[in-house]
N, C-alpha and C positions, 0 to 999 in steps of 0.2 A: 446504574450499571453500564458497563462499556457497551453492551449490545444495544441499549436504548439510545445512547448518544452518538453512536458511530455513524459517520456519513456513508450511507449505503450506495451513493452514486459514484464512489471512487472508481475510476476507469480500470478495466481489466484487459488483458491481452494474452495471447498464447505465443509459444515459441515459434509458431509458423507465421505469425504476423510480420509484415514489413515494418521495421523500426521507424521509417519515415512516416508511415501511415499512423502508427501508434502515437508518435509525437504530435502530429497534426490533430488527432482526435482528443488527446489529453489537453493540449493548449486551447483548443476550441471550447472545451468544457470547463476551462478555468482551473485546471489541475496542473501541478508540477511533478506528479508522480503517476505511475501506472503499476498495477499489481499483475504479475505474470502468473497465470494459472494453467492447469491442464484441462482436459475435456470434462472433468468432473468438478471443476472450479476449486481444486485443491491448490493452495499457494505453492509456487515453485521459487519465486523471487520477486524482486521489486526494482522497477526503474525509477531512480530518484531524480532530484532536480538536475543534476549534471547530465544525466543520460537524456532527459527530456529537453534540456536547453542546448545540448551539443548538436552539431550538424555533421556527424560522422556517418559512415556507411557500414556500421557494424550490424550484426544480427541482434535480435532481442536477447538471445542467450548470452552473447558476448557482453552486452551492455548492462545486463541486470546484476543485481547483488543477490546471490542465491541465499535461500533460507533466512528471510528476514525475521526479526523478533516479532512475536505475536502474543496476544493475551486472549483469554476466553471471554465470552459475552457476560459472564456472571461476575467478573471482577468489579468491585465498587469504584465509584468515581474518585474518592479520596485516595484509595490505594493505587489507582491508575495514575493519578497526578503525581503522587510521591515517586512512583517508579520512573515516570518520565523526567521528573526533576533530577533524581539520582543519576540517571543515564544521559541527561542533557538532550532529550529527544523532543522534537517538535511534533511528532505524531507517532502513533502506534497502530498496528494492524490488528483487527479483531477477527478471530477465526473460531470455527466450531472445533470440538475435540478431534474431529477427523481431518482438520486442516482446511476446511472450505471458508472462503471469504464471507465475512459478515459486513465489514466496513472498515473505516479508518477514523480514529479519534484524533483530533488536533488538540494539542496542549492549550492553545489559546481559548478553545471552547470550555476548558475546565478551570481556567484561571479567572 
């Protein structure tokens, strides 16, 4: 199940965080992405590879991709891999039904 294999250590940040600080934290933790959440940990967006690698002075809100695709923790690994292959995705965000972050599943982990 997606919830069982999701990386729960995926970094999160808020709209109020400084993007430079978020980049530094994500890179230091070995991640090239950061999930943007509100105070209840509900997903608002995602900072992807380009946003983390860039050296711009944007805000988190300007740099994020709003409303990223998500899956529920109960989706099976085979169905998840199929979805990722169909959409050519390297990773997928796992959230609860109310939109809270569970973690991130990497396609490499499934193949």
